[in-house]
N, CA, C and O atoms as a Tripos MOL2 file, in Angstrom:
@<TRIPOS>MOLECULE
protein
  312   311    78     0     0
PROTEIN
NO_CHARGES

@<TRIPOS>ATOM
      1 N          27.9760  -15.8150   -7.2200 N.3       1 MET1
      2 CA         27.3860  -14.9270   -6.5500 C.3       1 MET1
      3 C          28.3610  -13.6750   -6.7430 C.2       1 MET1
      4 O          29.5670  -13.4350   -6.6710 O.2       1 MET1
      5 N          26.4660  -12.6290   -7.1950 N.am      2 ALA2
      6 CA         26.7990  -11.1430   -7.2490 C.3       2 ALA2
      7 C          26.9440  -10.4190   -5.5720 C.2       2 ALA2
      8 O          26.4030  -10.4230   -4.4660 O.2       2 ALA2
      9 N          28.4000   -9.6770   -6.5470 N.am      3 PRO3
     10 CA         28.6060   -8.4000   -5.2370 C.3       3 PRO3
     11 C          27.5070   -8.0350   -4.5180 C.2       3 PRO3
     12 O          26.3720   -8.0220   -4.9960 O.2       3 PRO3
     13 N          27.7100   -7.8110   -3.6760 N.am      4 PRO4
     14 CA         26.7740   -6.6390   -2.4440 C.3       4 PRO4
     15 C          26.8330   -4.8450   -3.2510 C.2       4 PRO4
     16 O          27.6300   -3.9920   -3.6410 O.2       4 PRO4
     17 N          25.3810   -5.1230   -3.1110 N.am      5 THR5
     18 CA         25.2740   -3.1440   -3.5950 C.3       5 THR5
     19 C          26.0560   -2.6060   -2.9160 C.2       5 THR5
     20 O          26.7030   -3.2190   -2.0670 O.2       5 THR5
     21 N          26.1260   -1.8620   -3.0460 N.am      6 GLU6
     22 CA         26.2530   -0.5930   -2.3260 C.3       6 GLU6
     23 C          25.6910    0.0910   -1.8150 C.2       6 GLU6
     24 O          26.0260    0.5100   -0.7080 O.2       6 GLU6
     25 N          24.5350    0.4900   -2.4850 N.am      7 HIS7
     26 CA         24.0920    1.6370   -1.2810 C.3       7 HIS7
     27 C          22.4020    0.5000   -1.9200 C.2       7 HIS7
     28 O          22.2120   -0.2160   -2.9040 O.2       7 HIS7
     29 N          21.4100    0.9630   -0.5430 N.am      8 PRO8
     30 CA         20.1380    0.4340   -0.7010 C.3       8 PRO8
     31 C          19.3050    0.6390   -1.2370 C.2       8 PRO8
     32 O          18.6730    1.6950   -1.1950 O.2       8 PRO8
     33 N          19.0920   -0.2090   -1.8220 N.am      9 HIS9
     34 CA         18.0360    0.4330   -2.4450 C.3       9 HIS9
     35 C          16.2160    1.0580   -2.0120 C.2       9 HIS9
     36 O          15.2950    0.2980   -1.7140 O.2       9 HIS9
     37 N          16.1350    2.2670   -2.0810 N.am     10 VAL10
     38 CA         14.6350    2.6820   -1.9530 C.3      10 VAL10
     39 C          13.8550    3.2380   -2.7020 C.2      10 VAL10
     40 O          14.1520    4.1570   -3.4650 O.2      10 VAL10
     41 N          12.2590    2.5070   -2.5030 N.am     11 VAL11
     42 CA         11.8880    2.5350   -3.7010 C.3      11 VAL11
     43 C          10.5340    3.4770   -2.9350 C.2      11 VAL11
     44 O           9.8330    2.8790   -2.1180 O.2      11 VAL11
     45 N          10.2560    4.8530   -3.2360 N.am     12 VAL12
     46 CA          8.5050    5.3600   -3.1070 C.3      12 VAL12
     47 C           7.5150    5.1620   -3.9590 C.2      12 VAL12
     48 O           7.4220    5.9040   -4.9370 O.2      12 VAL12
     49 N           6.5750    4.1040   -3.7440 N.am     13 HIS13
     50 CA          6.0030    3.4590   -4.7860 C.3      13 HIS13
     51 C           4.6910    4.6510   -5.3300 C.2      13 HIS13
     52 O           4.0530    5.5380   -4.7630 O.2      13 HIS13
     53 N           4.7410    4.0690   -6.7710 N.am     14 THR14
     54 CA          3.2580    5.3200   -7.7020 C.3      14 THR14
     55 C           2.5340    5.0680   -6.1920 C.2      14 THR14
     56 O           2.4110    4.1070   -5.4330 O.2      14 THR14
     57 N           2.1330    6.4780   -6.1980 N.am     15 PRO15
     58 CA          0.5500    6.8030   -5.3290 C.3      15 PRO15
     59 C          -0.6070    5.8800   -5.1900 C.2      15 PRO15
     60 O          -0.8520    5.0700   -6.0840 O.2      15 PRO15
     61 N          -1.3520    5.9630   -4.0840 N.am     16 ALA16
     62 CA         -2.0280    5.1600   -3.9130 C.3      16 ALA16
     63 C          -3.7420    6.0400   -4.1540 C.2      16 ALA16
     64 O          -3.6380    7.2670   -4.1380 O.2      16 ALA16
     65 N          -5.1400    5.5140   -4.3510 N.am     17 LEU17
     66 CA         -5.8860    6.4330   -4.1930 C.3      17 LEU17
     67 C          -5.7480    7.5190   -3.3040 C.2      17 LEU17
     68 O          -5.0450    8.3740   -3.8420 O.2      17 LEU17
     69 N          -5.9570    7.7110   -2.6630 N.am     18 ASP18
     70 CA         -5.6430    8.5030   -1.2720 C.3      18 ASP18
     71 C          -4.4100    8.9840   -1.0830 C.2      18 ASP18
     72 O          -4.0610    9.1240    0.0890 O.2      18 ASP18
     73 N          -3.3920    9.3780   -2.2320 N.am     19 GLY19
     74 CA         -2.5090   10.2830   -2.8030 C.3      19 GLY19
     75 C          -0.9970    9.6440   -1.2610 C.2      19 GLY19
     76 O          -0.0210   10.2130   -0.7720 O.2      19 GLY19
     77 N          -1.5890    8.3590   -1.0730 N.am     20 SER20
     78 CA         -0.0770    8.3000   -0.1180 C.3      20 SER20
     79 C           0.8330    7.2210   -1.0430 C.2      20 SER20
     80 O           0.6110    6.5980   -2.0810 O.2      20 SER20
     81 N           1.9380    7.3290   -0.1470 N.am     21 ARG21
     82 CA          3.1960    6.0460   -1.2460 C.3      21 ARG21
     83 C           3.6220    5.3700   -0.2470 C.2      21 ARG21
     84 O           3.5520    5.8730    0.8740 O.2      21 ARG21
     85 N           4.0190    4.4120   -0.3820 N.am     22 ARG22
     86 CA          4.6560    3.5700    0.2920 C.3      22 ARG22
     87 C           5.9760    3.3900    0.0320 C.2      22 ARG22
     88 O           6.4830    3.3460   -1.0890 O.2      22 ARG22
     89 N           6.5260    3.2860    1.0740 N.am     23 VAL23
     90 CA          8.4130    3.5520    1.2660 C.3      23 VAL23
     91 C           9.1270    2.2140    1.3730 C.2      23 VAL23
     92 O           9.4530    1.7600    2.4700 O.2      23 VAL23
     93 N           9.3830    1.5490    0.1570 N.am     24 THR24
     94 CA         10.1570    0.1630    0.9580 C.3      24 THR24
     95 C          11.8250    0.5140    0.7420 C.2      24 THR24
     96 O          12.1790    1.5590    0.1960 O.2      24 THR24
     97 N          12.7300   -0.4380    1.2130 N.am     25 LEU25
     98 CA         14.2070   -0.2330    1.3120 C.3      25 LEU25
     99 C          13.6710   -2.3600    0.9850 C.2      25 LEU25
    100 O          12.9100   -3.2910    1.2500 O.2      25 LEU25
    101 N          14.8870   -1.8610    0.2210 N.am     26 ASP26
    102 CA         15.1150   -3.9830   -0.4040 C.3      26 ASP26
    103 C          14.0610   -4.5360   -0.5250 C.2      26 ASP26
    104 O          14.1590   -5.6820   -0.0870 O.2      26 ASP26
    105 N          12.6810   -4.2290   -1.0520 N.am     27 GLU27
    106 CA         11.5420   -4.3290   -0.5260 C.3      27 GLU27
    107 C          10.8300   -4.9000    0.3460 C.2      27 GLU27
    108 O          10.0200   -5.8190    0.2300 O.2      27 GLU27
    109 N          11.2410   -4.1800    1.4360 N.am     28 GLU28
    110 CA         10.5290   -4.2700    2.9180 C.3      28 GLU28
    111 C          10.4060   -3.2500    3.4390 C.2      28 GLU28
    112 O          11.3700   -2.5540    3.7570 O.2      28 GLU28
    113 N           9.0740   -2.9030    3.6610 N.am     29 PRO29
    114 CA          8.1260   -2.0180    4.1440 C.3      29 PRO29
    115 C           8.7050   -1.3160    4.8150 C.2      29 PRO29
    116 O           9.1030   -1.8690    5.8390 O.2      29 PRO29
    117 N           8.9900   -0.1650    4.7080 N.am     30 LEU30
    118 CA          9.0350    1.1000    5.7760 C.3      30 LEU30
    119 C           7.9900    2.1090    6.6070 C.2      30 LEU30
    120 O           7.9900    2.7840    7.6360 O.2      30 LEU30
    121 N           7.4670    1.9130    5.9550 N.am     31 GLY31
    122 CA          6.3420    3.3380    5.5990 C.3      31 GLY31
    123 C           5.1600    3.5060    4.6180 C.2      31 GLY31
    124 O           4.9270    2.5920    3.8280 O.2      31 GLY31
    125 N           4.4360    4.5680    4.6240 N.am     32 VAL32
    126 CA          3.8960    5.4320    4.4000 C.3      32 VAL32
    127 C           3.7390    6.8500    4.2750 C.2      32 VAL32
    128 O           2.8970    7.2990    5.0530 O.2      32 VAL32
    129 N           4.1680    7.4980    3.7020 N.am     33 ALA33
    130 CA          4.3500    8.8040    3.3080 C.3      33 ALA33
    131 C           2.8700    9.7480    2.7420 C.2      33 ALA33
    132 O           1.8650    9.2740    2.2120 O.2      33 ALA33
    133 N           3.0340   10.5720    2.9250 N.am     34 THR34
    134 CA          1.6460   11.8890    2.0060 C.3      34 THR34
    135 C           2.6990   13.0350    2.1670 C.2      34 THR34
    136 O           2.2010   13.9750    2.7870 O.2      34 THR34
    137 N           4.0350   13.2560    1.7920 N.am     35 HIS35
    138 CA          4.0660   14.0930    1.3390 C.3      35 HIS35
    139 C           6.2360   13.5280    1.4150 C.2      35 HIS35
    140 O           6.7500   12.6150    2.0620 O.2      35 HIS35
    141 N           6.8610   14.4900    0.5290 N.am     36 ALA36
    142 CA          8.6010   14.1050    0.4300 C.3      36 ALA36
    143 C           9.2150   14.4830    2.0790 C.2      36 ALA36
    144 O          10.3710   14.0850    2.2220 O.2      36 ALA36
    145 N           8.6050   15.2000    3.3540 N.am     37 ASP37
    146 CA          9.3480   15.3090    3.9900 C.3      37 ASP37
    147 C           9.1640   14.1420    5.5560 C.2      37 ASP37
    148 O           9.7160   14.0510    6.6520 O.2      37 ASP37
    149 N           7.8760   13.3070    4.6900 N.am     38 ASP38
    150 CA          7.4310   11.9770    5.6240 C.3      38 ASP38
    151 C           8.4350   10.8390    4.4150 C.2      38 ASP38
    152 O           8.4860    9.6780    4.8210 O.2      38 ASP38
    153 N           9.0520   11.0580    3.2860 N.am     39 VAL39
    154 CA          9.6930    9.7110    2.7450 C.3      39 VAL39
    155 C          11.4660   10.2730    4.0830 C.2      39 VAL39
    156 O          11.8590    9.5270    4.9800 O.2      39 VAL39
    157 N          11.9630   11.3380    3.8330 N.am     40 ALA40
    158 CA         12.6260   11.8840    4.5450 C.3      40 ALA40
    159 C          13.2730   11.4070    5.3830 C.2      40 ALA40
    160 O          14.3780   10.8830    5.2400 O.2      40 ALA40
    161 N          12.1810   11.6300    7.1210 N.am     41 GLU41
    162 CA         11.6090   10.9550    7.9530 C.3      41 GLU41
    163 C          11.7580    9.8660    8.4870 C.2      41 GLU41
    164 O          12.4060    9.7590    9.5280 O.2      41 GLU41
    165 N          11.2130    8.8820    7.9060 N.am     42 ILE42
    166 CA         10.2780    7.1140    7.3300 C.3      42 ILE42
    167 C          12.3060    6.4070    7.1020 C.2      42 ILE42
    168 O          12.8920    5.3980    7.4950 O.2      42 ILE42
    169 N          12.7340    7.6980    6.2330 N.am     43 LEU43
    170 CA         14.2480    7.1600    5.8240 C.3      43 LEU43
    171 C          15.4140    6.9910    7.3640 C.2      43 LEU43
    172 O          15.9980    6.1090    7.9920 O.2      43 LEU43
    173 N          15.2220    8.4960    7.3740 N.am     44 ARG44
    174 CA         15.8380    8.5490    9.5800 C.3      44 ARG44
    175 C          15.5290    7.6610   10.1550 C.2      44 ARG44
    176 O          16.4710    6.9980   10.5880 O.2      44 ARG44
    177 N          14.4030    7.2570   10.4140 N.am     45 LEU45
    178 CA         13.6030    6.1630   11.3620 C.3      45 LEU45
    179 C          14.7560    4.8910   10.9320 C.2      45 LEU45
    180 O          15.3080    4.3710   11.9010 O.2      45 LEU45
    181 N          15.2140    4.2760    9.3050 N.am     46 ALA46
    182 CA         15.4570    3.1340    8.8860 C.3      46 ALA46
    183 C          17.2640    3.5320    9.0940 C.2      46 ALA46
    184 O          18.0280    2.6980    8.6080 O.2      46 ALA46
    185 N          17.9010    4.7650    9.7920 N.am     47 ASP47
    186 CA         19.0890    5.0730    9.6540 C.3      47 ASP47
    187 C          20.0150    5.1630    9.1150 C.2      47 ASP47
    188 O          21.2070    4.9170    9.3010 O.2      47 ASP47
    189 N          18.9390    5.8510    7.8170 N.am     48 LEU48
    190 CA         19.1470    6.0860    5.8520 C.3      48 LEU48
    191 C          19.5560    7.9890    6.3680 C.2      48 LEU48
    192 O          19.1600    8.3070    7.4900 O.2      48 LEU48
    193 N          19.8100    8.3640    6.0810 N.am     49 TYR49
    194 CA         20.4100    9.6060    6.3180 C.3      49 TYR49
    195 C          20.5220   10.1370    4.7080 C.2      49 TYR49
    196 O          21.5010    9.9950    3.9750 O.2      49 TYR49
    197 N          19.3020   10.7550    4.3920 N.am     50 VAL50
    198 CA         19.2690   11.4860    3.3000 C.3      50 VAL50
    199 C          18.5550   12.7930    3.2930 C.2      50 VAL50
    200 O          17.4280   13.1080    3.6740 O.2      50 VAL50
    201 N          19.3810   13.3640    2.8350 N.am     51 THR51
    202 CA         19.5170   15.3180    2.9430 C.3      51 THR51
    203 C          18.5140   16.0520    2.1650 C.2      51 THR51
    204 O          17.8280   17.0200    2.4940 O.2      51 THR51
    205 N          18.5710   15.3600    1.0100 N.am     52 ASP52
    206 CA         17.7960   15.6530    0.2810 C.3      52 ASP52
    207 C          17.0570   14.7690   -0.8840 C.2      52 ASP52
    208 O          17.4210   15.1820   -1.9860 O.2      52 ASP52
    209 N          16.3650   13.9560   -0.9580 N.am     53 VAL53
    210 CA         14.9990   12.5740   -1.0530 C.3      53 VAL53
    211 C          15.0280   12.9680   -2.6370 C.2      53 VAL53
    212 O          15.6410   12.2440   -3.4210 O.2      53 VAL53
    213 N          14.3470   14.1350   -3.0820 N.am     54 ALA54
    214 CA         14.5650   14.2810   -4.2850 C.3      54 ALA54
    215 C          15.4850   14.0250   -4.9220 C.2      54 ALA54
    216 O          15.2280   13.4760   -5.9940 O.2      54 ALA54
    217 N          16.4750   14.1980   -4.7030 N.am     55 ASP55
    218 CA         17.6190   14.1160   -5.8520 C.3      55 ASP55
    219 C          18.5250   13.1540   -5.1820 C.2      55 ASP55
    220 O          19.5710   13.0160   -5.8160 O.2      55 ASP55
    221 N          18.4670   12.5760   -4.2970 N.am     56 SER56
    222 CA         19.3860   11.3070   -3.9630 C.3      56 SER56
    223 C          19.6750   10.1760   -4.8940 C.2      56 SER56
    224 O          18.6170    9.7640   -5.3700 O.2      56 SER56
    225 N          20.9240    9.3910   -5.4150 N.am     57 ASP57
    226 CA         20.8430    8.5460   -6.2850 C.3      57 ASP57
    227 C          20.1140    7.1620   -5.0560 C.2      57 ASP57
    228 O          19.5050    6.2580   -5.6280 O.2      57 ASP57
    229 N          20.1950    7.0870   -3.7450 N.am     58 LEU58
    230 CA         18.8430    6.0820   -3.6300 C.3      58 LEU58
    231 C          17.8130    5.8630   -3.2160 C.2      58 LEU58
    232 O          17.4330    4.8550   -2.6200 O.2      58 LEU58
    233 N          17.2020    6.8680   -3.5130 N.am     59 VAL59
    234 CA         15.8170    6.6220   -3.8310 C.3      59 VAL59
    235 C          15.1830    6.8520   -5.6730 C.2      59 VAL59
    236 O          15.5190    7.4820   -6.6770 O.2      59 VAL59
    237 N          14.3440    6.1060   -5.3410 N.am     60 GLU60
    238 CA         13.8560    5.8610   -6.8340 C.3      60 GLU60
    239 C          11.8660    6.2220   -6.8320 C.2      60 GLU60
    240 O          10.9270    5.4950   -6.5070 O.2      60 GLU60
    241 N          11.9150    7.7480   -7.3860 N.am     61 TRP61
    242 CA         10.7640    7.4090   -7.2770 C.3      61 TRP61
    243 C           9.2320    6.8950   -8.5620 C.2      61 TRP61
    244 O           8.6060    7.5230   -9.4160 O.2      61 TRP61
    245 N           9.2090    6.1670   -8.2970 N.am     62 GLN62
    246 CA          8.0630    5.1830   -8.6580 C.3      62 GLN62
    247 C           6.4170    5.9920   -9.2300 C.2      62 GLN62
    248 O           5.7200    6.3270   -8.2710 O.2      62 GLN62
    249 N           5.9170    6.2450  -10.3680 N.am     63 GLY63
    250 CA          4.5690    6.8150  -10.4940 C.3      63 GLY63
    251 C           4.9350    8.0480  -10.5300 C.2      63 GLY63
    252 O           3.8780    8.6560  -10.3650 O.2      63 GLY63
    253 N           5.6400    8.6920  -10.6260 N.am     64 GLY64
    254 CA          5.9960   10.5610  -10.2550 C.3      64 GLY64
    255 C           6.9680   10.6430   -9.1130 C.2      64 GLY64
    256 O           7.3540    9.6990   -8.4230 O.2      64 GLY64
    257 N           7.3490   12.0640   -9.0010 N.am     65 GLY65
    258 CA          8.0880   12.7160   -8.8750 C.3      65 GLY65
    259 C           7.8890   13.0280   -6.6810 C.2      65 GLY65
    260 O           7.0940   12.6060   -5.8410 O.2      65 GLY65
    261 N           8.8050   13.7250   -6.6460 N.am     66 PRO66
    262 CA          8.9370   13.8210   -5.3710 C.3      66 PRO66
    263 C           7.8250   14.8380   -4.7550 C.2      66 PRO66
    264 O           7.5440   14.8730   -3.5570 O.2      66 PRO66
    265 N           7.0890   15.8630   -6.0000 N.am     67 ASP67
    266 CA          6.2750   16.7100   -6.0530 C.3      67 ASP67
    267 C           5.1740   16.0650   -6.1810 C.2      67 ASP67
    268 O           4.3310   16.6780   -5.5250 O.2      67 ASP67
    269 N           4.7810   15.2840   -6.6030 N.am     68 ASP68
    270 CA          3.6700   13.9150   -7.4070 C.3      68 ASP68
    271 C           2.7830   13.5520   -6.3610 C.2      68 ASP68
    272 O           2.8560   12.3250   -6.4370 O.2      68 ASP68
    273 N           1.4800   13.9530   -4.8320 N.am     69 TRP69
    274 CA          0.6840   13.5180   -4.5750 C.3      69 TRP69
    275 C          -0.0610   14.3590   -4.5950 C.2      69 TRP69
    276 O          -0.2230   15.4630   -4.0760 O.2      69 TRP69
    277 N          -0.9010   13.2120   -5.8070 N.am     70 PRO70
    278 CA         -2.1610   13.5200   -6.0120 C.3      70 PRO70
    279 C          -3.0880   13.0680   -5.0710 C.2      70 PRO70
    280 O          -2.7910   11.9650   -4.6110 O.2      70 PRO70
    281 N          -4.5690   13.7820   -4.4430 N.am     71 GLY71
    282 CA         -5.7500   14.3200   -3.2870 C.3      71 GLY71
    283 C          -4.9600   14.4940   -2.1780 C.2      71 GLY71
    284 O          -5.5680   14.5370   -1.1090 O.2      71 GLY71
    285 N          -3.7750   14.6040   -2.1490 N.am     72 LEU72
    286 CA         -3.2180   15.3200   -1.3400 C.3      72 LEU72
    287 C          -2.6370   16.4800   -1.3750 C.2      72 LEU72
    288 O          -1.4380   16.5290   -1.0990 O.2      72 LEU72
    289 N          -3.3880   17.7420   -1.7400 N.am     73 SER73
    290 CA         -3.1300   19.3360   -2.3710 C.3      73 SER73
    291 C          -2.4420   19.4930   -1.4480 C.2      73 SER73
    292 O          -1.3230   19.9870   -1.5820 O.2      73 SER73
    293 N          -3.0320   19.0310   -0.0050 N.am     74 GLU74
    294 CA         -3.0190   20.3110    0.9640 C.3      74 GLU74
    295 C          -1.6540   20.5040    1.8220 C.2      74 GLU74
    296 O          -1.2320   21.4100    2.5420 O.2      74 GLU74
    297 N          -1.2700   19.5270    1.5110 N.am     75 HIS75
    298 CA          0.1290   19.0210    1.6930 C.3      75 HIS75
    299 C           1.2660   19.9450    1.0490 C.2      75 HIS75
    300 O           2.3360   20.2540    1.5720 O.2      75 HIS75
    301 N           0.8260   20.2770   -0.0950 N.am     76 HIS76
    302 CA          1.6910   21.2050   -1.1880 C.3      76 HIS76
    303 C           1.8810   21.9690   -1.3140 C.2      76 HIS76
    304 O           1.2150   22.3640   -2.2700 O.2      76 HIS76
    305 N           3.0560   23.4040   -0.5980 N.am     77 GLU77
    306 CA          3.4070   24.3190   -0.3540 C.3      77 GLU77
    307 C           4.1700   24.7320   -1.6240 C.2      77 GLU77
    308 O           5.0770   24.1980   -2.2630 O.2      77 GLU77
    309 N           3.0320   26.6030   -1.8430 N.am     78 ALA78
    310 CA          3.1990   27.0020   -2.8310 C.3      78 ALA78
    311 C           4.7930   27.6610   -3.7350 C.2      78 ALA78
    312 O           4.7200   28.0740   -4.8920 O.2      78 ALA78
@<TRIPOS>BOND
     1     1     2 1
     2     2     3 1
     3     3     4 2
     4     3     5 am
     5     5     6 1
     6     6     7 1
     7     7     8 2
     8     7     9 am
     9     9    10 1
    10    10    11 1
    11    11    12 2
    12    11    13 am
    13    13    14 1
    14    14    15 1
    15    15    16 2
    16    15    17 am
    17    17    18 1
    18    18    19 1
    19    19    20 2
    20    19    21 am
    21    21    22 1
    22    22    23 1
    23    23    24 2
    24    23    25 am
    25    25    26 1
    26    26    27 1
    27    27    28 2
    28    27    29 am
    29    29    30 1
    30    30    31 1
    31    31    32 2
    32    31    33 am
    33    33    34 1
    34    34    35 1
    35    35    36 2
    36    35    37 am
    37    37    38 1
    38    38    39 1
    39    39    40 2
    40    39    41 am
    41    41    42 1
    42    42    43 1
    43    43    44 2
    44    43    45 am
    45    45    46 1
    46    46    47 1
    47    47    48 2
    48    47    49 am
    49    49    50 1
    50    50    51 1
    51    51    52 2
    52    51    53 am
    53    53    54 1
    54    54    55 1
    55    55    56 2
    56    55    57 am
    57    57    58 1
    58    58    59 1
    59    59    60 2
    60    59    61 am
    61    61    62 1
    62    62    63 1
    63    63    64 2
    64    63    65 am
    65    65    66 1
    66    66    67 1
    67    67    68 2
    68    67    69 am
    69    69    70 1
    70    70    71 1
    71    71    72 2
    72    71    73 am
    73    73    74 1
    74    74    75 1
    75    75    76 2
    76    75    77 am
    77    77    78 1
    78    78    79 1
    79    79    80 2
    80    79    81 am
    81    81    82 1
    82    82    83 1
    83    83    84 2
    84    83    85 am
    85    85    86 1
    86    86    87 1
    87    87    88 2
    88    87    89 am
    89    89    90 1
    90    90    91 1
    91    91    92 2
    92    91    93 am
    93    93    94 1
    94    94    95 1
    95    95    96 2
    96    95    97 am
    97    97    98 1
    98    98    99 1
    99    99   100 2
   100    99   101 am
   101   101   102 1
   102   102   103 1
   103   103   104 2
   104   103   105 am
   105   105   106 1
   106   106   107 1
   107   107   108 2
   108   107   109 am
   109   109   110 1
   110   110   111 1
   111   111   112 2
   112   111   113 am
   113   113   114 1
   114   114   115 1
   115   115   116 2
   116   115   117 am
   117   117   118 1
   118   118   119 1
   119   119   120 2
   120   119   121 am
   121   121   122 1
   122   122   123 1
   123   123   124 2
   124   123   125 am
   125   125   126 1
   126   126   127 1
   127   127   128 2
   128   127   129 am
   129   129   130 1
   130   130   131 1
   131   131   132 2
   132   131   133 am
   133   133   134 1
   134   134   135 1
   135   135   136 2
   136   135   137 am
   137   137   138 1
   138   138   139 1
   139   139   140 2
   140   139   141 am
   141   141   142 1
   142   142   143 1
   143   143   144 2
   144   143   145 am
   145   145   146 1
   146   146   147 1
   147   147   148 2
   148   147   149 am
   149   149   150 1
   150   150   151 1
   151   151   152 2
   152   151   153 am
   153   153   154 1
   154   154   155 1
   155   155   156 2
   156   155   157 am
   157   157   158 1
   158   158   159 1
   159   159   160 2
   160   159   161 am
   161   161   162 1
   162   162   163 1
   163   163   164 2
   164   163   165 am
   165   165   166 1
   166   166   167 1
   167   167   168 2
   168   167   169 am
   169   169   170 1
   170   170   171 1
   171   171   172 2
   172   171   173 am
   173   173   174 1
   174   174   175 1
   175   175   176 2
   176   175   177 am
   177   177   178 1
   178   178   179 1
   179   179   180 2
   180   179   181 am
   181   181   182 1
   182   182   183 1
   183   183   184 2
   184   183   185 am
   185   185   186 1
   186   186   187 1
   187   187   188 2
   188   187   189 am
   189   189   190 1
   190   190   191 1
   191   191   192 2
   192   191   193 am
   193   193   194 1
   194   194   195 1
   195   195   196 2
   196   195   197 am
   197   197   198 1
   198   198   199 1
   199   199   200 2
   200   199   201 am
   201   201   202 1
   202   202   203 1
   203   203   204 2
   204   203   205 am
   205   205   206 1
   206   206   207 1
   207   207   208 2
   208   207   209 am
   209   209   210 1
   210   210   211 1
   211   211   212 2
   212   211   213 am
   213   213   214 1
   214   214   215 1
   215   215   216 2
   216   215   217 am
   217   217   218 1
   218   218   219 1
   219   219   220 2
   220   219   221 am
   221   221   222 1
   222   222   223 1
   223   223   224 2
   224   223   225 am
   225   225   226 1
   226   226   227 1
   227   227   228 2
   228   227   229 am
   229   229   230 1
   230   230   231 1
   231   231   232 2
   232   231   233 am
   233   233   234 1
   234   234   235 1
   235   235   236 2
   236   235   237 am
   237   237   238 1
   238   238   239 1
   239   239   240 2
   240   239   241 am
   241   241   242 1
   242   242   243 1
   243   243   244 2
   244   243   245 am
   245   245   246 1
   246   246   247 1
   247   247   248 2
   248   247   249 am
   249   249   250 1
   250   250   251 1
   251   251   252 2
   252   251   253 am
   253   253   254 1
   254   254   255 1
   255   255   256 2
   256   255   257 am
   257   257   258 1
   258   258   259 1
   259   259   260 2
   260   259   261 am
   261   261   262 1
   262   262   263 1
   263   263   264 2
   264   263   265 am
   265   265   266 1
   266   266   267 1
   267   267   268 2
   268   267   269 am
   269   269   270 1
   270   270   271 1
   271   271   272 2
   272   271   273 am
   273   273   274 1
   274   274   275 1
   275   275   276 2
   276   275   277 am
   277   277   278 1
   278   278   279 1
   279   279   280 2
   280   279   281 am
   281   281   282 1
   282   282   283 1
   283   283   284 2
   284   283   285 am
   285   285   286 1
   286   286   287 1
   287   287   288 2
   288   287   289 am
   289   289   290 1
   290   290   291 1
   291   291   292 2
   292   291   293 am
   293   293   294 1
   294   294   295 1
   295   295   296 2
   296   295   297 am
   297   297   298 1
   298   298   299 1
   299   299   300 2
   300   299   301 am
   301   301   302 1
   302   302   303 1
   303   303   304 2
   304   303   305 am
   305   305   306 1
   306   306   307 1
   307   307   308 2
   308   307   309 am
   309   309   310 1
   310   310   311 1
   311   311   312 2
@<TRIPOS>SUBSTRUCTURE
     1 MET1         2 RESIDUE 1 A MET
     2 ALA2         6 RESIDUE 1 A ALA
     3 PRO3        10 RESIDUE 1 A PRO
     4 PRO4        14 RESIDUE 1 A PRO
     5 THR5        18 RESIDUE 1 A THR
     6 GLU6        22 RESIDUE 1 A GLU
     7 HIS7        26 RESIDUE 1 A HIS
     8 PRO8        30 RESIDUE 1 A PRO
     9 HIS9        34 RESIDUE 1 A HIS
    10 VAL10       38 RESIDUE 1 A VAL
    11 VAL11       42 RESIDUE 1 A VAL
    12 VAL12       46 RESIDUE 1 A VAL
    13 HIS13       50 RESIDUE 1 A HIS
    14 THR14       54 RESIDUE 1 A THR
    15 PRO15       58 RESIDUE 1 A PRO
    16 ALA16       62 RESIDUE 1 A ALA
    17 LEU17       66 RESIDUE 1 A LEU
    18 ASP18       70 RESIDUE 1 A ASP
    19 GLY19       74 RESIDUE 1 A GLY
    20 SER20       78 RESIDUE 1 A SER
    21 ARG21       82 RESIDUE 1 A ARG
    22 ARG22       86 RESIDUE 1 A ARG
    23 VAL23       90 RESIDUE 1 A VAL
    24 THR24       94 RESIDUE 1 A THR
    25 LEU25       98 RESIDUE 1 A LEU
    26 ASP26      102 RESIDUE 1 A ASP
    27 GLU27      106 RESIDUE 1 A GLU
    28 GLU28      110 RESIDUE 1 A GLU
    29 PRO29      114 RESIDUE 1 A PRO
    30 LEU30      118 RESIDUE 1 A LEU
    31 GLY31      122 RESIDUE 1 A GLY
    32 VAL32      126 RESIDUE 1 A VAL
    33 ALA33      130 RESIDUE 1 A ALA
    34 THR34      134 RESIDUE 1 A THR
    35 HIS35      138 RESIDUE 1 A HIS
    36 ALA36      142 RESIDUE 1 A ALA
    37 ASP37      146 RESIDUE 1 A ASP
    38 ASP38      150 RESIDUE 1 A ASP
    39 VAL39      154 RESIDUE 1 A VAL
    40 ALA40      158 RESIDUE 1 A ALA
    41 GLU41      162 RESIDUE 1 A GLU
    42 ILE42      166 RESIDUE 1 A ILE
    43 LEU43      170 RESIDUE 1 A LEU
    44 ARG44      174 RESIDUE 1 A ARG
    45 LEU45      178 RESIDUE 1 A LEU
    46 ALA46      182 RESIDUE 1 A ALA
    47 ASP47      186 RESIDUE 1 A ASP
    48 LEU48      190 RESIDUE 1 A LEU
    49 TYR49      194 RESIDUE 1 A TYR
    50 VAL50      198 RESIDUE 1 A VAL
    51 THR51      202 RESIDUE 1 A THR
    52 ASP52      206 RESIDUE 1 A ASP
    53 VAL53      210 RESIDUE 1 A VAL
    54 ALA54      214 RESIDUE 1 A ALA
    55 ASP55      218 RESIDUE 1 A ASP
    56 SER56      222 RESIDUE 1 A SER
    57 ASP57      226 RESIDUE 1 A ASP
    58 LEU58      230 RESIDUE 1 A LEU
    59 VAL59      234 RESIDUE 1 A VAL
    60 GLU60      238 RESIDUE 1 A GLU
    61 TRP61      242 RESIDUE 1 A TRP
    62 GLN62      246 RESIDUE 1 A GLN
    63 GLY63      250 RESIDUE 1 A GLY
    64 GLY64      254 RESIDUE 1 A GLY
    65 GLY65      258 RESIDUE 1 A GLY
    66 PRO66      262 RESIDUE 1 A PRO
    67 ASP67      266 RESIDUE 1 A ASP
    68 ASP68      270 RESIDUE 1 A ASP
    69 TRP69      274 RESIDUE 1 A TRP
    70 PRO70      278 RESIDUE 1 A PRO
    71 GLY71      282 RESIDUE 1 A GLY
    72 LEU72      286 RESIDUE 1 A LEU
    73 SER73      290 RESIDUE 1 A SER
    74 GLU74      294 RESIDUE 1 A GLU
    75 HIS75      298 RESIDUE 1 A HIS
    76 HIS76      302 RESIDUE 1 A HIS
    77 GLU77      306 RESIDUE 1 A GLU
    78 ALA78      310 RESIDUE 1 A ALA
């Protein structure tokens, strides 16, 4: 039997056509984000307090990083 993982596996999935991104924890859906701040809030609600989702070993970004929200450019700060 494999030893338990030390940290949960959080995935921010590839952007959907509308630019939103699903967030899962060990394949369990946690929510849908439209900005990196949403990811932090979704994780907080799941009792995972990550202070910097962009640079955390707990968060895997698929299909682009924390600044990639195609179709949702109005959410970006310059």
